[in-house]
Short mmCIF file of the C-alpha atoms (twelve columns), coordinates in Angstrom:
data_MODEL
# 
_entry.id   MODEL 
# 
loop_
_atom_site.group_PDB 
_atom_site.id 
_atom_site.type_symbol 
_atom_site.label_atom_id 
_atom_site.label_alt_id 
_atom_site.label_comp_id 
_atom_site.label_asym_id 
_atom_site.label_seq_id 
_atom_site.Cartn_x 
_atom_site.Cartn_y 
_atom_site.Cartn_z 
_atom_site.pdbx_PDB_model_num 
ATOM 1   C CA . UNK A 1   -32.090 -91.121 -24.455 1 
ATOM 2   C CA . UNK A 2   -30.461 -91.500 -21.607 1 
ATOM 3   C CA . UNK A 3   -28.743 -89.597 -18.473 1 
ATOM 4   C CA . UNK A 4   -25.636 -90.314 -19.416 1 
ATOM 5   C CA . UNK A 5   -26.173 -88.927 -23.361 1 
ATOM 6   C CA . UNK A 6   -27.542 -85.606 -21.073 1 
ATOM 7   C CA . UNK A 7   -24.642 -85.508 -19.370 1 
ATOM 8   C CA . UNK A 8   -22.273 -86.021 -22.347 1 
ATOM 9   C CA . UNK A 9   -23.646 -83.432 -24.176 1 
ATOM 10  C CA . UNK A 10  -23.755 -80.453 -21.728 1 
ATOM 11  C CA . UNK A 11  -20.755 -81.560 -20.364 1 
ATOM 12  C CA . UNK A 12  -19.219 -81.270 -24.257 1 
ATOM 13  C CA . UNK A 13  -21.132 -77.588 -24.062 1 
ATOM 14  C CA . UNK A 14  -19.665 -76.810 -21.008 1 
ATOM 15  C CA . UNK A 15  -16.906 -77.026 -22.309 1 
ATOM 16  C CA . UNK A 16  -16.651 -75.057 -25.036 1 
ATOM 17  C CA . UNK A 17  -18.202 -72.142 -23.847 1 
ATOM 18  C CA . UNK A 18  -15.199 -72.249 -21.223 1 
ATOM 19  C CA . UNK A 19  -12.616 -72.398 -23.921 1 
ATOM 20  C CA . UNK A 20  -14.357 -69.260 -26.307 1 
ATOM 21  C CA . UNK A 21  -14.912 -67.397 -23.212 1 
ATOM 22  C CA . UNK A 22  -11.268 -68.201 -22.212 1 
ATOM 23  C CA . UNK A 23  -9.657  -67.256 -25.238 1 
ATOM 24  C CA . UNK A 24  -11.705 -64.618 -25.348 1 
ATOM 25  C CA . UNK A 25  -11.092 -63.005 -22.424 1 
ATOM 26  C CA . UNK A 26  -7.113  -63.468 -23.723 1 
ATOM 27  C CA . UNK A 27  -8.259  -61.099 -26.293 1 
ATOM 28  C CA . UNK A 28  -9.396  -58.754 -24.765 1 
ATOM 29  C CA . UNK A 29  -6.486  -58.356 -22.342 1 
ATOM 30  C CA . UNK A 30  -3.461  -58.529 -24.569 1 
ATOM 31  C CA . UNK A 31  -4.964  -57.678 -27.752 1 
ATOM 32  C CA . UNK A 32  -6.107  -59.290 -31.217 1 
ATOM 33  C CA . UNK A 33  -2.845  -62.225 -30.860 1 
ATOM 34  C CA . UNK A 34  -2.669  -65.458 -32.892 1 
ATOM 35  C CA . UNK A 35  -3.699  -68.254 -31.908 1 
ATOM 36  C CA . UNK A 36  -6.024  -66.827 -29.956 1 
ATOM 37  C CA . UNK A 37  -7.896  -64.478 -32.417 1 
ATOM 38  C CA . UNK A 38  -8.005  -68.288 -34.501 1 
ATOM 39  C CA . UNK A 39  -9.167  -70.369 -32.101 1 
ATOM 40  C CA . UNK A 40  -12.073 -68.373 -30.350 1 
ATOM 41  C CA . UNK A 41  -13.682 -68.559 -33.652 1 
ATOM 42  C CA . UNK A 42  -13.404 -72.257 -34.408 1 
ATOM 43  C CA . UNK A 43  -14.905 -72.480 -30.729 1 
ATOM 44  C CA . UNK A 44  -18.217 -70.690 -31.332 1 
ATOM 45  C CA . UNK A 45  -17.958 -73.459 -34.361 1 
ATOM 46  C CA . UNK A 46  -18.101 -75.768 -31.808 1 
ATOM 47  C CA . UNK A 47  -20.026 -75.039 -30.460 1 
ATOM 48  C CA . UNK A 48  -22.851 -74.431 -33.052 1 
ATOM 49  C CA . UNK A 49  -21.859 -78.023 -34.134 1 
ATOM 50  C CA . UNK A 50  -23.281 -79.346 -30.634 1 
ATOM 51  C CA . UNK A 51  -26.916 -77.509 -30.744 1 
ATOM 52  C CA . UNK A 52  -28.511 -79.313 -33.452 1 
ATOM 53  C CA . UNK A 53  -27.976 -82.621 -31.210 1 
ATOM 54  C CA . UNK A 54  -29.726 -80.695 -27.989 1 
ATOM 55  C CA . UNK A 55  -32.645 -79.514 -30.335 1 
ATOM 56  C CA . UNK A 56  -32.740 -83.710 -31.835 1 
ATOM 57  C CA . UNK A 57  -33.024 -84.932 -28.447 1 
ATOM 58  C CA . UNK A 58  -35.506 -82.545 -27.055 1 
ATOM 59  C CA . UNK A 59  -32.457 -81.293 -24.440 1 
ATOM 60  C CA . UNK A 60  -32.413 -77.587 -23.034 1 
ATOM 61  C CA . UNK A 61  -29.475 -75.868 -24.068 1 
ATOM 62  C CA . UNK A 62  -27.488 -74.333 -21.119 1 
ATOM 63  C CA . UNK A 63  -27.166 -71.066 -20.145 1 
ATOM 64  C CA . UNK A 64  -23.224 -69.868 -21.052 1 
ATOM 65  C CA . UNK A 65  -22.691 -68.362 -17.906 1 
ATOM 66  C CA . UNK A 66  -18.746 -68.537 -18.704 1 
ATOM 67  C CA . UNK A 67  -17.440 -65.394 -19.544 1 
ATOM 68  C CA . UNK A 68  -17.845 -63.799 -15.735 1 
ATOM 69  C CA . UNK A 69  -15.993 -66.554 -14.574 1 
ATOM 70  C CA . UNK A 70  -12.487 -66.076 -16.640 1 
ATOM 71  C CA . UNK A 71  -8.993  -65.529 -14.746 1 
ATOM 72  C CA . UNK A 72  -6.690  -64.055 -16.873 1 
ATOM 73  C CA . UNK A 73  -2.996  -65.678 -17.028 1 
ATOM 74  C CA . UNK A 74  -0.562  -62.984 -15.979 1 
ATOM 75  C CA . UNK A 75  1.231   -63.233 -20.132 1 
ATOM 76  C CA . UNK A 76  0.964   -64.544 -23.301 1 
ATOM 77  C CA . UNK A 77  2.920   -67.020 -22.494 1 
ATOM 78  C CA . UNK A 78  1.010   -68.054 -19.503 1 
ATOM 79  C CA . UNK A 79  -2.205  -68.045 -21.672 1 
ATOM 80  C CA . UNK A 80  -0.589  -70.418 -24.757 1 
ATOM 81  C CA . UNK A 81  0.415   -72.688 -21.852 1 
ATOM 82  C CA . UNK A 82  -2.688  -72.802 -20.328 1 
ATOM 83  C CA . UNK A 83  -4.033  -73.489 -24.029 1 
ATOM 84  C CA . UNK A 84  -2.253  -76.513 -24.767 1 
ATOM 85  C CA . UNK A 85  -3.545  -77.688 -20.760 1 
ATOM 86  C CA . UNK A 86  -6.720  -77.504 -21.801 1 
ATOM 87  C CA . UNK A 87  -6.596  -78.533 -25.396 1 
ATOM 88  C CA . UNK A 88  -5.347  -82.206 -23.694 1 
ATOM 89  C CA . UNK A 89  -8.107  -81.599 -21.439 1 
ATOM 90  C CA . UNK A 90  -10.599 -81.438 -24.266 1 
ATOM 91  C CA . UNK A 91  -9.320  -84.384 -25.958 1 
ATOM 92  C CA . UNK A 92  -8.935  -86.123 -22.592 1 
ATOM 93  C CA . UNK A 93  -12.788 -85.169 -21.867 1 
ATOM 94  C CA . UNK A 94  -13.835 -86.562 -25.148 1 
ATOM 95  C CA . UNK A 95  -12.196 -89.509 -24.779 1 
ATOM 96  C CA . UNK A 96  -14.201 -90.074 -21.777 1 
ATOM 97  C CA . UNK A 97  -17.192 -89.562 -23.697 1 
ATOM 98  C CA . UNK A 98  -17.450 -91.497 -26.567 1 
ATOM 99  C CA . UNK A 99  -17.070 -94.200 -24.593 1 
ATOM 100 C CA . UNK A 100 -20.324 -92.740 -22.814 1 
ATOM 101 C CA . UNK A 101 -22.068 -92.274 -26.230 1 
ATOM 102 C CA . UNK A 102 -21.448 -95.303 -27.650 1 
ATOM 103 C CA . UNK A 103 -24.837 -95.949 -29.107 1 
ATOM 104 C CA . UNK A 104 -25.551 -92.396 -30.781 1 
ATOM 105 C CA . UNK A 105 -23.593 -92.522 -33.764 1 
ATOM 106 C CA . UNK A 106 -24.738 -88.729 -34.976 1 
ATOM 107 C CA . UNK A 107 -23.279 -87.797 -31.086 1 
ATOM 108 C CA . UNK A 108 -19.878 -89.989 -31.905 1 
ATOM 109 C CA . UNK A 109 -19.426 -88.465 -35.247 1 
ATOM 110 C CA . UNK A 110 -20.227 -84.736 -33.782 1 
ATOM 111 C CA . UNK A 111 -17.111 -85.634 -30.653 1 
ATOM 112 C CA . UNK A 112 -15.237 -87.056 -32.916 1 
ATOM 113 C CA . UNK A 113 -15.052 -84.082 -35.246 1 
ATOM 114 C CA . UNK A 114 -14.940 -81.743 -32.159 1 
ATOM 115 C CA . UNK A 115 -11.822 -83.949 -30.835 1 
ATOM 116 C CA . UNK A 116 -9.821  -83.905 -34.031 1 
ATOM 117 C CA . UNK A 117 -9.909  -80.454 -34.566 1 
ATOM 118 C CA . UNK A 118 -8.815  -79.477 -31.086 1 
ATOM 119 C CA . UNK A 119 -5.901  -82.131 -31.364 1 
ATOM 120 C CA . UNK A 120 -4.831  -81.613 -35.115 1 
ATOM 121 C CA . UNK A 121 -5.564  -77.322 -35.192 1 
ATOM 122 C CA . UNK A 122 -6.081  -76.307 -31.753 1 
ATOM 123 C CA . UNK A 123 -3.194  -78.004 -29.321 1 
ATOM 124 C CA . UNK A 124 -0.536  -77.385 -32.034 1 
ATOM 125 C CA . UNK A 125 -1.221  -74.004 -32.318 1 
ATOM 126 C CA . UNK A 126 -0.426  -73.773 -29.158 1 
ATOM 127 C CA . UNK A 127 2.493   -75.446 -28.715 1 
ATOM 128 C CA . UNK A 128 4.005   -73.176 -31.295 1 
ATOM 129 C CA . UNK A 129 2.705   -69.876 -28.767 1 
ATOM 130 C CA . UNK A 130 5.037   -71.662 -25.615 1 
ATOM 131 C CA . UNK A 131 8.027   -72.434 -27.933 1 
ATOM 132 C CA . UNK A 132 7.672   -69.123 -29.773 1 
ATOM 133 C CA . UNK A 133 7.845   -67.417 -26.156 1 
ATOM 134 C CA . UNK A 134 9.941   -70.354 -24.863 1 
ATOM 135 C CA . UNK A 135 12.419  -68.637 -27.987 1 
ATOM 136 C CA . UNK A 136 12.216  -65.482 -26.671 1 
ATOM 137 C CA . UNK A 137 10.380  -64.470 -29.959 1 
ATOM 138 C CA . UNK A 138 7.501   -63.534 -27.737 1 
ATOM 139 C CA . UNK A 139 7.749   -59.519 -28.402 1 
ATOM 140 C CA . UNK A 140 5.402   -59.460 -31.237 1 
ATOM 141 C CA . UNK A 141 3.025   -60.368 -28.792 1 
ATOM 142 C CA . UNK A 142 1.982   -63.634 -29.867 1 
ATOM 143 C CA . UNK A 143 1.500   -62.497 -33.538 1 
ATOM 144 C CA . UNK A 144 2.791   -65.502 -35.693 1 
ATOM 145 C CA . UNK A 145 3.328   -65.095 -39.650 1 
ATOM 146 C CA . UNK A 146 1.062   -67.663 -41.308 1 
ATOM 147 C CA . UNK A 147 -2.317  -67.629 -40.506 1 
ATOM 148 C CA . UNK A 148 -3.370  -70.843 -38.254 1 
ATOM 149 C CA . UNK A 149 -5.505  -72.618 -40.659 1 
ATOM 150 C CA . UNK A 150 -8.409  -74.155 -38.901 1 
ATOM 151 C CA . UNK A 151 -9.482  -78.110 -40.622 1 
ATOM 152 C CA . UNK A 152 -13.255 -78.770 -40.575 1 
ATOM 153 C CA . UNK A 153 -14.331 -77.057 -37.351 1 
# 
């Protein structure tokens, strides 16, 4: 095991912790709104997907310190836009981490799955949220008509 692998796994789980804490704080502030109620659960599954890698490579799992570090956007619209930006940054992070972990097929598989879920499900859900708000249809508090569905997250 290399320092590069350890750093990659720590960065990945920290990013997932941050996303989960951010979306939970939005829910705490604005209520049970979509897509946050669905995606916060998916972020928990992303964290769970990373944990076996820490065990396999005998690494300590970092404590989640994010819940006390999150600042909530001033509006649902701003929260949705921040979600778009966070998911784009997440994809860029995983591109970099995939390069850093090229010799670890198991890590690559988990990272690719997490990146795909983020890009195909979370990003598109936040983009729809932004579009709803931009169209002036956000009076429902960001609730969508259909239940947001996650693929394999």
